[in-house]
TISE-816149 format. One record per residue (C-alpha): residue number from 1; residue in three letters; chain; x negated, y, z negated. Coordinates in pm, 1 decimal. Each point is the difference from the previous one (the first is absolute). Layout:
NODE    i   aa  ch        xx        yy        zz
NODE  NUM  ALA   A         X         Y         Z
...
END
This chain:
NODE    i   aa  ch        xx        yy        zz
NODE    1  MET   A   -2638.1   -2707.5    7661.7
NODE    2  VAL   A      61.8     -38.2     373.5
NODE    3  ALA   A    -293.8      80.6     220.4
NODE    4  LEU   A      70.8     230.1     294.3
NODE    5  THR   A     -28.4    -196.0     322.4
NODE    6  THR   A     131.2       1.9     353.2
NODE    7  SER   A      95.9    -365.7     -24.6
NODE    8  LYS   A     310.7    -161.6    -144.3
NODE    9  PHE   A      -5.1    -141.7    -349.5
NODE   10  VAL   A     257.1    -173.8    -217.8
NODE   11  LEU   A     104.5     164.2    -325.3
NODE   12  ASN   A     -53.9    -205.0    -310.2
NODE   13  GLN   A     293.3     -78.4    -229.4
NODE   14  ALA   A     -55.5     300.6    -224.1
NODE   15  GLN   A      -2.9     237.4     298.7
NODE   16  ALA   A     295.0    -164.2     177.0
NODE   17  SER   A     224.1     -36.3    -306.3
NODE   18  PRO   A     111.4     368.6     -22.6
NODE   19  ILE   A      90.6       3.8     370.3
NODE   20  LEU   A     202.2    -320.9     -21.8
NODE   21  SER   A     164.9     119.5    -322.4
NODE   22  THR   A     107.6     327.8     161.3
NODE   23  ALA   A     132.7    -186.9     303.2
NODE   24  ARG   A     210.2    -227.7    -220.5
NODE   25  GLN   A     137.9     294.0    -200.4
NODE   26  ASN   A     100.0     195.1     310.9
NODE   27  SER   A     129.5    -278.8     226.7
NODE   28  VAL   A     368.6     -85.9     -35.0
NODE   29  ILE   A     -53.7    -316.3     205.2
NODE   30  MET   A    -267.7    -121.0    -239.9
NODE   31  ALA   A     225.8      86.6    -293.8
NODE   32  LEU   A     306.1    -190.6     124.6
NODE   33  GLY   A    -152.1    -260.8     231.0
NODE   34  THR   A    -161.3    -334.3     -74.8
NODE   35  GLN   A    -379.8     -14.6      -6.9
NODE   36  GLU   A    -177.7    -287.6     172.0
NODE   37  VAL   A    -364.4    -102.4      11.8
NODE   38  LEU   A    -133.4     122.4     333.3
NODE   39  GLY   A    -290.0    -186.4     160.6
NODE   40  LEU   A    -234.7     123.1     271.2
NODE   41  GLY   A     182.2    -213.3     257.7
NODE   42  GLY   A     347.1     105.2    -119.4
NODE   43  THR   A     246.2    -193.4    -214.1
NODE   44  ASN   A     297.3    -223.6      73.1
NODE   45  VAL   A     300.1     112.5    -204.2
NODE   46  PRO   A     286.7    -248.6     -50.4
NODE   47  VAL   A     335.7     171.6      53.8
NODE   48  PHE   A     293.8    -181.8    -157.7
NODE   49  LEU   A     330.4      36.5     181.0
NODE   50  ASP   A     214.1    -150.9    -275.6
NODE   51  GLU   A       5.6     -22.2    -379.8
NODE   52  PRO   A     -19.8    -311.0    -220.5
NODE   53  GLU   A     281.9     -83.5    -238.0
NODE   54  ALA   A     -33.1    -234.3    -296.5
NODE   55  ALA   A     287.4    -219.4    -110.6
NODE   56  PHE   A      91.0    -199.7    -305.7
NODE   57  VAL   A     -81.4    -368.6      32.0
NODE   58  GLY   A     218.3    -266.9    -154.1
NODE   59  GLU   A    -127.0    -316.0    -161.3
NODE   60  ALA   A    -167.3    -228.6     255.1
NODE   61  ALA   A      94.7     252.1     270.8
NODE   62  ARG   A    -222.3     114.9     281.9
NODE   63  LYS   A    -184.6     328.4     -45.1
NODE   64  PRO   A      75.8     270.1     258.5
NODE   65  ILE   A    -251.3      67.2     276.9
NODE   66  TRP   A     -89.5     336.6     148.8
NODE   67  ASP   A    -121.9     -29.1     355.8
NODE   68  PRO   A    -119.8     356.8      53.9
NODE   69  ASP   A      57.0     179.6     326.2
NODE   70  VAL   A    -339.3     164.9      28.0
NODE   71  THR   A    -212.9     155.3     270.5
NODE   72  ASN   A    -352.6     137.7      -3.4
NODE   73  LYS   A     -97.9     350.6     101.8
NODE   74  THR   A    -360.5     106.0      46.2
NODE   75  MET   A    -119.9     304.3    -191.8
NODE   76  GLN   A    -268.2     136.0     230.6
NODE   77  VAL   A    -281.5     221.0    -122.2
NODE   78  ARG   A      39.2     362.2     110.0
NODE   79  LYS   A    -236.2     289.5     -58.4
NODE   80  LEU   A      91.2     331.6    -160.9
NODE   81  ALA   A    -258.2     274.3      45.1
NODE   82  LEU   A     -50.5     364.3     -95.8
NODE   83  THR   A    -265.5     240.1     129.4
NODE   84  VAL   A    -105.0     298.4    -213.2
NODE   85  PRO   A    -266.2     263.2      82.7
NODE   86  VAL   A    -185.3     132.7    -305.8
NODE   87  SER   A    -285.8     241.9     -56.5
NODE   88  ALA   A    -339.9    -156.4      63.8
NODE   89  GLU   A    -142.9     169.2    -308.0
NODE   90  THR   A     270.4    -145.7    -221.1
NODE   91  ALA   A     -35.0    -349.9     139.5
NODE   92  ARG   A    -379.0      -7.3     -18.4
NODE   93  ALA   A      -5.0     136.9    -353.8
NODE   94  ASN   A     241.1    -259.6    -136.9
NODE   95  PRO   A     140.6    -252.3     249.8
NODE   96  GLY   A     149.2    -204.9    -282.6
NODE   97  GLY   A     178.0     311.6    -123.3
NODE   98  VAL   A     146.9      54.3     346.7
NODE   99  ILE   A     166.5    -340.1     -16.3
NODE  100  GLU   A     118.9      67.6    -353.2
NODE  101  SER   A     156.3     333.0      92.7
NODE  102  LEU   A     159.0    -137.6     317.7
NODE  103  SER   A     133.3    -317.7    -165.2
NODE  104  PRO   A     345.9     140.8     -89.5
NODE  105  LYS   A      43.9     141.1     351.5
NODE  106  ILE   A    -118.8    -318.9     168.2
NODE  107  GLY   A     219.9    -217.6    -221.1
NODE  108  GLY   A     302.9     219.7      72.1
NODE  109  ALA   A     -70.3     -11.0     372.8
NODE  110  PHE   A     -21.5    -380.1      -3.0
NODE  111  ALA   A     330.6     -18.5    -191.9
NODE  112  ARG   A     179.6     225.6     250.4
NODE  113  GLY   A    -155.9    -189.6     290.3
NODE  114  LEU   A     125.5    -337.5    -121.6
NODE  115  ASP   A     347.0     135.7     -84.1
NODE  116  ASN   A      28.4     169.8     339.0
NODE  117  TYR   A     -87.7    -312.4     197.8
NODE  118  VAL   A     233.4    -223.2    -202.2
NODE  119  LEU   A     291.0     243.0      33.4
NODE  120  HIS   A     -49.6     143.4     348.9
NODE  121  GLY   A    -226.3    -237.2     190.9
NODE  122  GLY   A    -298.6      75.1     218.5
NODE  123  VAL   A    -178.1    -332.7     -44.5
NODE  124  SER   A      24.7    -222.1     307.6
NODE  125  GLY   A     206.3    -313.1     -57.5
NODE  126  ALA   A     100.4      87.5    -358.0
NODE  127  ASP   A     358.4      51.8    -114.3
NODE  128  TYR   A      97.0     318.1    -182.6
NODE  129  VAL   A     292.6     110.2    -216.2
NODE  130  ASP   A     144.0     251.5     248.8
NODE  131  GLN   A      88.6    -291.4     227.1
NODE  132  THR   A     298.0     -82.6    -223.0
NODE  133  THR   A     339.9      62.1     155.0
NODE  134  LYS   A     162.4      77.4    -335.6
NODE  135  ALA   A      41.9     371.1     -73.4
NODE  136  VAL   A     203.8     236.3    -219.2
NODE  137  GLU   A      12.2     378.8      23.2
NODE  138  LEU   A     -58.1     187.9    -324.0
NODE  139  GLY   A     252.6     281.8     -20.2
NODE  140  THR   A     282.8    -191.4     165.5
NODE  141  ALA   A     220.4     -47.6    -307.2
NODE  142  THR   A     153.0     311.2    -155.1
NODE  143  GLN   A     -65.8      68.8    -366.2
NODE  144  ALA   A     363.4     -79.6     -76.2
NODE  145  ASN   A     -60.2    -344.3     146.7
NODE  146  GLY   A    -326.5     -64.8    -180.7
NODE  147  GLY   A    -246.1     206.9     206.2
NODE  148  THR   A    -354.3    -129.6      28.1
NODE  149  TYR   A      76.8    -266.0    -261.1
NODE  150  ALA   A     264.1    -145.1     232.9
NODE  151  ASP   A    -239.3      18.1     296.4
NODE  152  ILE   A    -266.7    -198.2    -186.9
NODE  153  ASN   A     262.3    -250.2    -109.4
NODE  154  ALA   A     105.8     -36.5     365.6
NODE  155  GLY   A    -358.9     -93.4      79.5
NODE  156  LEU   A       7.7    -257.6    -277.7
NODE  157  LYS   A     319.0    -143.7     151.6
NODE  158  LEU   A    -174.5     -46.9     334.9
NODE  159  LEU   A    -264.6    -208.2    -175.8
NODE  160  VAL   A     246.0    -201.7    -207.1
NODE  161  ASP   A     226.0     -71.6     297.2
NODE  162  ASP   A    -301.1    -140.5     186.0
NODE  163  ASP   A    -106.2    -209.4    -302.6
NODE  164  ARG   A    -309.4     215.3     -56.2
NODE  165  ASP   A    -151.4     103.9    -331.9
NODE  166  PHE   A     -48.9     354.6    -126.1
NODE  167  THR   A    -327.7      20.7    -193.5
NODE  168  GLY   A     -86.4     366.2      39.1
NODE  169  ALA   A      30.1     331.6     179.7
NODE  170  ILE   A    -243.3     257.7     132.5
NODE  171  PHE   A      64.9     361.6      97.1
NODE  172  ASP   A    -186.3     271.7     181.2
NODE  173  ASN   A     -63.7     304.8    -217.0
NODE  174  THR   A     244.1     199.6     215.7
NODE  175  ALA   A     279.3    -210.1    -152.7
NODE  176  GLU   A     -88.7     107.5    -354.3
NODE  177  PRO   A     237.7     300.8     -15.7
NODE  178  ILE   A     279.5    -224.7     127.4
NODE  179  LEU   A     -71.6    -266.3    -261.6
NODE  180  ASN   A     -34.7     254.8    -280.3
NODE  181  ALA   A     355.0     121.1      69.9
NODE  182  ALA   A     150.4    -344.8      53.2
NODE  183  VAL   A     235.5    -133.4    -267.7
NODE  184  ASP   A     273.7    -261.7      -8.0
NODE  185  LEU   A     367.9      80.7     -56.1
NODE  186  ASN   A     -65.8      -0.6    -376.2
NODE  187  GLY   A    -284.6     251.6      25.4
NODE  188  ARG   A    -281.4    -247.4     -59.7
NODE  189  PRO   A    -319.3      68.4     202.6
NODE  190  LEU   A     -81.6    -230.9     288.8
NODE  191  PHE   A    -378.2      22.0     -36.3
NODE  192  VAL   A    -125.7     -63.7    -353.7
NODE  193  ASP   A    -364.3      76.0     -75.4
NODE  194  THR   A    -208.1    -264.6    -172.2
NODE  195  PRO   A    -222.9     112.9    -289.4
NODE  196  LEU   A    -323.9     150.5     119.7
NODE  197  THR   A    -301.5    -225.7     -34.1
NODE  198  ASP   A    -286.7     150.3     196.2
NODE  199  GLY   A     175.1     325.3      90.3
NODE  200  ASN   A     -42.2     -65.0     372.3
NODE  201  PRO   A      79.1     331.5     175.7
NODE  202  VAL   A      12.1    -164.6     344.9
NODE  203  VAL   A     257.6    -275.0     -55.1
NODE  204  ARG   A     314.3      45.7    -211.4
NODE  205  ALA   A     115.6    -328.3    -150.7
NODE  206  GLY   A     353.4     -74.9    -112.1
NODE  207  ARG   A     296.2    -229.7      45.9
NODE  208  ILE   A     304.1      -1.0     227.4
NODE  209  LEU   A     292.2    -234.2     -64.8
NODE  210  GLY   A    -223.6    -175.6    -251.9
NODE  211  ARG   A    -280.9     -67.6     249.8
NODE  212  PRO   A    -347.9     155.5      21.5
NODE  213  ALA   A     -10.2     307.9     218.7
NODE  214  TYR   A    -282.5     226.2     112.2
NODE  215  GLN   A     -21.1     342.7     157.5
NODE  216  ALA   A    -315.1      96.0     191.2
NODE  217  LYS   A    -113.2     250.0     258.5
NODE  218  GLY   A     -13.7     -88.8     366.6
NODE  219  LEU   A     193.2    -327.5      -4.8
NODE  220  LYS   A     231.2      97.0     285.2
NODE  221  GLY   A    -289.7      52.1     240.7
NODE  222  ALA   A     123.5     129.6     334.9
NODE  223  THR   A     354.7    -123.9     -66.0
NODE  224  THR   A     290.6     178.5    -169.2
NODE  225  ASN   A      46.6    -285.0    -246.7
NODE  226  LEU   A      27.2     106.7    -362.5
NODE  227  GLY   A     -65.5    -341.2    -148.6
NODE  228  TYR   A      48.9    -374.7       3.0
NODE  229  LEU   A     177.6    -263.5    -207.8
NODE  230  GLY   A     -76.7    -369.1      10.9
NODE  231  ASP   A    -190.8    -303.9    -112.6
NODE  232  PHE   A    -349.7     143.6     -21.4
NODE  233  ALA   A    -123.9    -314.6    -173.7
NODE  234  ARG   A      11.0    -160.9     346.1
NODE  235  ILE   A    -267.0     240.7     122.3
NODE  236  HIS   A    -329.7    -177.6     -60.3
NODE  237  TRP   A    -323.3     199.6      -4.2
NODE  238  GLY   A    -365.5     -60.8     -71.6
NODE  239  VAL   A    -323.1     197.4     -24.4
NODE  240  LEU   A    -358.1    -110.2      50.5
NODE  241  THR   A    -191.2     121.3    -304.6
NODE  242  ALA   A    -299.4      96.8     212.0
NODE  243  LEU   A      20.8     371.4      85.4
NODE  244  SER   A    -262.0     145.6     228.3
NODE  245  VAL   A    -132.1     351.8      47.8
NODE  246  THR   A    -217.8     144.9     273.2
NODE  247  PHE   A    -207.6     316.9     -41.0
NODE  248  SER   A     -97.5     140.3     338.8
NODE  249  THR   A    -237.1     296.6      34.3
NODE  250  GLU   A     -18.8     -19.3     378.3
NODE  251  GLY   A     351.7     -78.4     122.9
NODE  252  THR   A     276.6     217.6     139.4
NODE  253  LEU   A     361.1      34.2    -108.5
NODE  254  VAL   A     293.2      85.4     227.1
NODE  255  GLN   A     258.4     190.0    -206.1
NODE  256  SER   A     377.6     -13.6      43.2
NODE  257  ASP   A      -2.2     321.5     204.6
NODE  258  GLY   A    -255.7    -146.5     242.5
NODE  259  SER   A    -297.7     200.7    -124.6
NODE  260  VAL   A    -324.7    -185.2     -64.9
NODE  261  LEU   A    -216.8      18.8    -311.5
NODE  262  SER   A    -365.5     -98.0      18.9
NODE  263  ALA   A    -159.8    -128.3    -319.3
NODE  264  VAL   A    -338.1     138.9     108.4
NODE  265  GLN   A     110.3     334.6     138.4
NODE  266  ASP   A     265.1      72.2    -264.0
NODE  267  ASN   A    -215.0    -121.3    -289.6
NODE  268  LEU   A     242.6    -272.6    -103.4
NODE  269  VAL   A       3.9    -356.1    -118.7
NODE  270  ILE   A     290.8    -198.8     144.1
NODE  271  VAL   A     145.0    -244.7    -249.9
NODE  272  VAL   A     205.9    -289.9     135.9
NODE  273  ALA   A     187.5    -215.0    -253.6
NODE  274  GLU   A     154.2    -329.5     111.0
NODE  275  MET   A     224.1    -255.9    -168.9
NODE  276  GLU   A     143.5    -321.0     143.7
NODE  277  VAL   A     360.6     -84.3     -83.9
NODE  278  GLY   A     278.3    -221.7     123.0
NODE  279  TYR   A     376.8     -24.3     -30.7
NODE  280  VAL   A     288.2    -222.6     104.0
NODE  281  ILE   A     372.4      78.6      -5.2
NODE  282  ALA   A     209.4    -312.3     -47.1
NODE  283  ASP   A     305.0     145.0     178.4
NODE  284  THR   A      78.5     357.4      99.2
NODE  285  ALA   A     370.5     -75.7     -61.3
NODE  286  ASP   A     -82.8      12.5    -372.3
NODE  287  PHE   A       9.9     382.2      16.0
NODE  288  VAL   A     239.4     289.9      44.6
NODE  289  LYS   A    -108.7     335.9     137.5
NODE  290  LEU   A     138.1     308.2    -176.2
NODE  291  THR   A      30.6     260.9     272.5
NODE  292  ASN   A      62.1     371.3     -30.0
NODE  293  ALA   A     352.1     101.2      98.1
NODE  294  THR   A    -107.3     364.5      42.9
NODE  295  ALA   A    -307.1     -72.3     217.2
END
């Protein structure tokens, strides 16, 4: 049980686990990216710019050497936070229950926060996927010429021509009707659902052109982009396992419309949840934006 306090405390593993689990289930970057161990001072991530190749060695012959072209990028620790006002009576009666009931919402908010920063930026000095210069408009090809299937394949060609890998695709939920109607010239669907495991209603998992693909709400942010193709394995991310929560019975909260809530006057407890994360993108050229031709 968590005691109600106006000071910050760190959730234990049992309390933090549901929040982290929800974040992992709802984040497409966590699903397709590469997880790294994140330390308090950040983490150096080696980024390889070439690939090794083994070769057969003849008798008494010299073994091949790979001299990797590698650079280091620093994964800095960034803070994600969410502020929630709740009834004082509810919080005082069962503060542990407040965390339990808010866990799915907090985990989902952290997932969307990480995805949004990786895709659209907003963190000083950090690269983001929208910086790529590669783009294809969905809706460009007529159905007689392959339709959306041909558009996606054109995005794949941009990657292949630049010697980039295609490890996955992500789509905003507004692209779902387009994908549902997309077939190749033989009538086979473009997006193929994978068997349900946890029945996640937030993220739809499937495959496109044989690669993992995910559909989720809010991925386009303030852009008109419908999705992204690329080498998501070269997005490295990490999470500090220590989550912290603050219960404040005396603070104030400025809402999005500018109005101010007072914990004392409005009989509220203000809950602030915080999680520290980090990410590094090896190269923004690893990605293709899928824009909306009708936007």
